[in-house]
C-alpha positions in Angstrom: 37.1 -1.5 119.5 39.9 0.1 121.6 37.6 2.9 122.6 34.9 0.3 123.7 37.4 -1.5 126.0 38.8 1.7 127.4 35.3 2.7 128.4 34.7 -0.6 130.1 37.9 -0.2 132.1 36.7 3.2 133.3 33.3 1.7 134.4 34.8 -1.2 136.3 38.5 -0.5 136.9 39.0 -3.1 139.7 37.2 -5.8 137.7 38.3 -5.1 134.2 40.9 -7.9 134.0 38.2 -10.4 135.0 35.8 -8.9 132.4 38.5 -9.2 129.7 39.1 -12.9 130.7 35.4 -13.7 130.5 35.1 -11.8 127.2 37.9 -13.6 125.5 37.9 -17.1 127.0 34.4 -18.1 128.0 31.4 -19.1 125.9 28.5 -16.6 125.8 25.8 -17.3 128.4 22.9 -19.4 127.2 19.5 -19.0 128.8 15.9 -19.8 128.5 12.8 -18.7 130.4 9.9 -21.0 131.3 6.6 -19.8 129.8 4.3 -20.2 132.8 1.2 -19.6 130.5 1.9 -23.1 129.1 4.3 -25.0 131.3 5.7 -25.2 134.8 9.3 -25.3 135.9 8.9 -28.8 137.2 7.4 -30.1 134.0 10.0 -28.5 131.8 12.8 -29.9 133.9 11.3 -33.4 133.7 11.1 -33.2 129.9 14.5 -31.8 129.0 17.5 -34.0 128.8 20.0 -31.4 130.1 20.2 -29.5 133.4 18.9 -26.1 134.2 20.5 -23.6 136.6 18.7 -20.6 138.0 19.8 -17.1 136.9 19.7 -14.2 139.3 17.6 -12.0 136.9 14.2 -13.6 136.7 12.3 -16.2 138.8 11.6 -18.3 135.6 15.0 -17.7 134.0 17.6 -20.5 133.7 21.1 -21.1 132.2 21.5 -24.1 130.1 24.7 -25.8 129.0 26.7 -24.2 126.1 27.0 -27.7 124.5 23.2 -27.8 123.8 22.4 -26.9 120.2 19.3 -26.9 118.0 17.0 -26.1 120.8 14.8 -24.0 118.5 13.7 -27.1 116.7 12.6 -28.9 119.8 8.8 -29.7 119.9 8.8 -28.0 123.3 10.0 -24.8 121.7 7.4 -25.1 119.0 4.8 -25.5 121.7 5.9 -22.4 123.5 7.0 -24.1 126.7 10.0 -21.8 126.9 11.6 -18.8 125.3 15.3 -18.8 124.4 16.6 -15.6 125.9 20.0 -14.2 127.0 19.9 -14.4 130.8 20.4 -10.7 131.7 17.8 -9.7 129.1 15.1 -10.8 131.6 16.2 -8.3 134.2 14.2 -5.3 132.8 10.8 -7.0 133.1 11.7 -8.2 136.6 12.4 -4.6 137.5 9.1 -3.4 136.0 7.2 -5.6 138.5 4.1 -6.4 136.4 1.1 -7.8 138.3 -2.0 -9.6 136.9 -4.6 -7.0 135.8 -2.0 -4.3 134.9 -2.3 -2.4 131.6 1.2 -2.6 130.1 3.0 -1.2 127.1 6.2 -2.7 125.6 7.2 0.2 123.3 10.1 -1.5 121.4 9.0 -5.1 121.6 10.5 -7.2 118.8 11.4 -10.0 118.8 9.2 -10.6 121.8 11.3 -12.0 124.6 10.3 -9.2 127.0 6.7 -9.0 125.8 6.1 -12.7 126.4 7.8 -12.4 129.8 5.3 -9.5 130.6 2.4 -11.7 129.3 3.6 -14.5 131.6 3.5 -12.2 134.6 0.0 -10.9 133.6 -1.3 -14.5 133.6 -4.1 -13.6 131.1 -5.4 -10.7 133.2 -5.1 -7.1 132.1 -3.9 -6.0 128.7 -0.5 -5.8 126.9 0.3 -3.6 124.0 3.4 -4.8 122.2 4.7 -2.3 119.6 7.5 -2.6 117.0 8.0 0.2 114.4 9.8 -2.1 111.9 7.1 -4.1 110.1 9.1 -7.3 109.4 10.3 -7.4 113.0 6.7 -6.8 114.1 5.7 -9.9 112.2 8.3 -11.9 114.1 7.0 -10.4 117.4 3.5 -11.5 116.5 4.7 -15.0 115.7 6.3 -15.3 119.1 3.2 -13.9 120.9 1.2 -16.6 119.2 3.7 -19.4 120.0 3.7 -18.5 123.7 -0.1 -18.6 123.9 -0.7 -15.0 124.8 -4.4 -14.1 124.5 -4.6 -10.6 126.0 -2.1 -8.7 123.7 -2.5 -6.1 121.0 0.4 -6.1 118.5 1.0 -2.8 116.7 3.6 -1.4 114.3 3.7 2.3 114.9 6.3 5.1 115.4 6.6 5.6 119.2 5.3 9.2 118.8 2.1 7.8 117.3 1.6 5.5 120.3 2.3 8.4 122.6 -0.3 10.6 120.9 -3.1 7.9 120.8 -2.8 6.1 124.1 -2.4 9.0 126.6 -2.5 8.3 130.3 -3.7 4.7 129.7 -0.9 2.4 131.1 0.1 1.3 134.6 3.5 0.1 133.4 5.7 0.8 130.4 8.8 -0.9 129.2 11.2 1.0 126.9 13.8 -1.5 125.9 15.4 1.0 123.5 17.3 0.2 120.3 20.9 0.6 121.2 24.5 0.0 120.0 24.3 -3.6 121.4 27.6 -3.8 123.2 26.2 -6.6 125.3 25.7 -8.6 122.1 29.2 -8.4 120.8 30.2 -12.0 122.0 27.1 -13.4 120.3 26.8 -11.3 117.2 30.0 -10.3 115.3 27.9 -8.0 113.1 27.0 -5.8 116.1 30.7 -5.6 116.9 31.5 -4.6 113.3 28.9 -1.9 113.2 30.0 -0.2 116.5 31.4 3.2 116.6 31.6 6.0 119.1 29.5 8.2 116.8 26.8 5.5 116.6 26.4 5.5 120.4 25.7 9.2 120.3 23.1 8.7 117.6 21.5 6.0 119.6 21.3 8.2 122.7 19.4 10.9 120.8 16.8 8.3 119.5 16.5 6.7 122.9 15.6 10.0 124.5 13.0 10.6 121.8 11.4 7.2 122.5 11.3 7.9 126.2 9.6 11.2 125.6 7.0 9.5 123.5 6.3 6.8 126.1 6.0 9.1 129.0 2.6 10.5 127.7 1.1 7.0 127.8 1.7 6.5 131.5 -0.9 7.2 134.2 -0.2 9.3 137.2 1.6 7.0 139.7 2.5 4.7 136.8 6.0 3.2 136.4 8.3 2.9 133.4 11.5 0.9 133.0 14.2 2.1 130.5 16.6 -0.6 129.5 19.4 -1.3 126.9 21.8 -4.2 126.2 24.8 -1.8 126.0 27.4 -0.6 128.4 28.4 3.0 127.6 27.2 5.8 129.8 25.9 7.9 126.9 23.1 5.5 126.2 22.4 4.7 129.8 23.0 7.2 132.6 23.3 10.0 130.1 19.8 9.4 128.6 18.2 9.0 132.1 19.8 12.2 133.5 18.7 14.3 130.5 15.2 12.8 130.6 14.9 13.7 134.3 16.1 17.2 133.7 13.5 17.7 131.0 10.7 15.9 132.9 10.7 16.8 136.6 7.4 14.9 137.0 9.5 11.7 136.9 11.8 10.2 139.6 14.0 7.1 139.8 12.6 4.6 142.3 13.9 1.5 144.0 12.8 -1.7 142.2 14.2 -3.8 145.1 16.0 -5.9 142.4 19.0 -7.8 143.9 20.9 -8.5 140.6 23.7 -6.5 139.1 25.2 -3.4 140.6 23.7 0.0 141.4 24.2 3.2 139.4 22.2 6.5 139.7 21.1 5.3 143.1 18.6 2.5 142.2 19.3 1.9 138.5 21.1 -1.4 137.6 24.1 -2.4 135.5 24.9 -6.0 134.6 28.4 -6.9 133.3 29.8 -10.3 132.2 31.1 -10.6 135.8 27.5 -10.6 137.1 26.3 -13.6 135.1 24.9 -12.0 131.9 26.1 -10.6 128.6 25.3 -7.0 129.6 22.2 -4.9 130.5 21.2 -1.6 132.0 17.8 -0.9 133.5 16.3 2.0 135.4 12.8 2.3 137.0 11.0 5.6 136.8 7.8 6.8 138.4 5.4 9.4 137.1 4.5 11.7 140.0 2.0 14.0 138.2 0.1 13.8 134.9 -1.4 16.2 132.3 -2.7 15.6 128.9 -5.4 13.7 127.1 -7.6 10.7 127.8 -7.7 7.5 125.8 -11.4 6.5 125.1 -12.5 2.9 125.4 -12.9 0.6 122.4 -16.2 0.8 120.6 -17.5 -2.6 119.9 -19.5 -2.9 116.7 -22.6 -5.0 116.1 -21.9 -8.5 114.8 -24.6 -9.5 112.4 -23.6 -13.2 112.4 -22.8 -13.4 116.1 -24.8 -16.6 116.7 -23.0 -18.4 113.8 -19.6 -17.3 115.2 -20.6 -18.5 118.7 -21.7 -21.9 117.3 -18.4 -22.3 115.6 -16.5 -21.1 118.7 -18.4 -23.6 120.9 -17.9 -26.4 118.4 -14.1 -26.4 118.9 -13.5 -24.9 122.4 -14.8 -25.6 125.9 -16.4 -22.7 127.9 -15.1 -19.9 125.7 -11.5 -19.8 126.9 -10.9 -16.4 125.2 -14.0 -14.7 126.5 -16.8 -13.4 124.2 -15.6 -9.9 123.1 -16.1 -10.9 119.5 -15.3 -8.6 116.6 -15.3 -9.3 112.9 -13.0 -7.3 110.7 -13.4 -8.2 107.0 -13.4 -11.9 106.9 -11.4 -12.4 110.2 -12.9 -13.2 113.6 -11.2 -11.8 116.7 -11.7 -12.3 120.4 -10.5 -9.1 122.0 -9.0 -8.6 125.5 -11.0 -6.9 128.2 -10.4 -3.2 128.9 -9.6 -2.5 125.3 -8.8 1.2 124.5 -9.6 2.8 121.2 -7.1 1.7 118.6 -8.3 4.1 115.9 -5.4 5.6 114.1 -3.0 2.8 115.1 -1.5 0.2 112.7 -2.7 -2.9 114.4 -1.4 -6.3 113.3 -3.4 -8.3 115.8 -5.8 -7.7 118.7 -6.3 -10.6 121.1 -6.9 -14.0 119.5 -7.6 -14.6 115.8 -10.3 -17.2 116.2 -11.0 -18.0 112.5 -11.5 -16.8 109.0 -14.8 -16.7 107.1 -14.7 -18.6 103.8 -17.4 -19.0 101.2 -19.8 -21.2 103.2 -17.8 -22.0 106.3 -15.5 -20.7 109.0 -12.0 -22.1 109.3 -10.1 -21.9 112.7 -6.7 -20.3 113.0 -3.4 -21.5 114.5 -3.5 -18.5 116.9 -6.6 -19.8 118.7 -5.3 -23.3 119.4 -1.9 -22.0 120.6 -3.8 -19.8 123.1 -5.8 -22.7 124.6 -4.8 -25.5 126.9 -5.7 -29.1 125.9 -8.5 -29.2 128.4 -10.1 -26.2 126.8 -10.3 -27.9 123.4 -12.9 -30.5 122.5 -10.7 -32.7 120.3 -7.0 -33.0 121.3 -4.4 -35.7 120.6 -1.2 -35.8 122.7 2.1 -37.0 121.4 5.4 -37.6 123.3 8.3 -35.2 122.8 10.4 -38.0 121.2 7.6 -39.6 119.1 7.6 -40.0 115.4 4.1 -38.5 115.3 5.2 -35.1 116.7 8.2 -35.1 114.3 5.9 -35.7 111.3 3.5 -33.1 112.5 6.2 -30.4 112.9 7.5 -31.4 109.5 4.1 -30.7 107.9 3.1 -34.3 107.2 -0.2 -36.1 107.8 -0.4 -38.2 111.0 -2.5 -41.4 111.6 -5.2 -41.1 114.3 -7.9 -43.1 115.9 -10.7 -43.2 113.3 -13.2 -42.1 116.0 -11.6 -38.7 116.1 -13.3 -36.3 113.6 -13.0 -32.7 112.7 -10.7 -29.9 113.9 -8.3 -31.4 116.4 -5.5 -29.9 118.5 -2.1 -31.5 118.7 -0.2 -31.3 122.0 3.3 -32.4 123.0 3.3 -33.9 126.5 0.2 -31.9 127.4 1.3 -28.5 125.8 -0.7 -27.4 122.7 1.4 -26.9 119.6 -1.0 -26.6 116.7 -3.9 -28.3 115.0 -5.1 -30.3 112.1 -8.4 -31.8 110.7 -9.1 -35.4 111.4 -10.8 -37.3 108.5 -11.0 -41.1 108.2 -8.2 -41.8 110.7 -5.8 -39.2 109.2 -4.9 -35.8 110.7 -4.5 -33.4 107.8 -1.8 -31.0 108.9 -2.6 -27.3 109.5 0.7 -26.3 111.1 1.8 -23.1 109.4 4.4 -23.7 106.7 6.7 -20.9 107.9 7.0 -22.6 111.3 7.8 -26.1 110.2 11.0 -28.0 110.9 12.8 -28.6 107.6 
């Protein structure tokens, strides 16, 4: 670790003593981001019993007190009202500048903090590809995409090179939050500190450049890409960018107009503990010219039982909140985002919303569909208070008593934010909350 601290001193010689003081004596920064797909800042503030303080890194990012614990078990967290996220980790998506309607790729997306931030910026318009090469991490990513109510996302688990080959010149914006040595995680994760070595940072830099070179082919002419890490050393940050620009003269660093952190390489940004976050680097690149292939559009197949599926869809939801791009794959019914590209040859975990599964003589709805809908978009919905016994029972997997007039598949919301569903029969809600998500 002596080498790590000596490198920090070289990077910020005049502020090193303050960095060292913060590193050794202050608690790690705690932060959350309001999920505007499901909740407003005003509503979240009114429901939480602790104060929030704005961070400089993201319009919807907040610090919360270090004394707060167990936030992941809150019904509001289950409902996707917020995402617990280290404050400076939100900086990269802010720099990317996503707008509704953009086509966006998050190349290294797990566990999903930045993907769900992108989705919040898209506001249901456009399309997001969230990719994670490691399968078990991709499943965690998918779970977070569901929890946050994202309906216009394709989750893949592919090597970056495969993504680069199959989705050429398709995206307006790309985020490469590359796997790194994690120096910005040392205060929160003792394992990251124990695994650090100078040699490991060199290995990371080689892999990071490879990922950037795969991502570049997916970007349209005029498109923008942000490279980011949660580490400090120059090898994985300025070094990777400088080598990428030498090898790819069609790219240039551009000004993101971001006001956080401190500049490096002109318009790239560094964030140290002294700047209000655990540590981040991000740099925005623009593609001036483009060559290469074309990504064909998705080919929609004929749905033999389309009317049956539509009847089921309309029996639960109001005015088709996920559109009507229906596809049936095996026994699963999906509602795909608009502007879908061909996904042939990709390992796809989920496209859009998983509406339901076909059983022997019926269709059963899926958790994904309810989480992607607002209460007003669902025909049956019961609302419980954040502190009620009913919501505690529901999140524990228990049955809940209901008005006997409510029948059939019914959404459960907490203070107006959808958090799951059950089936109402004879005044009892039979619980359909996924077992792996329940509070124990």
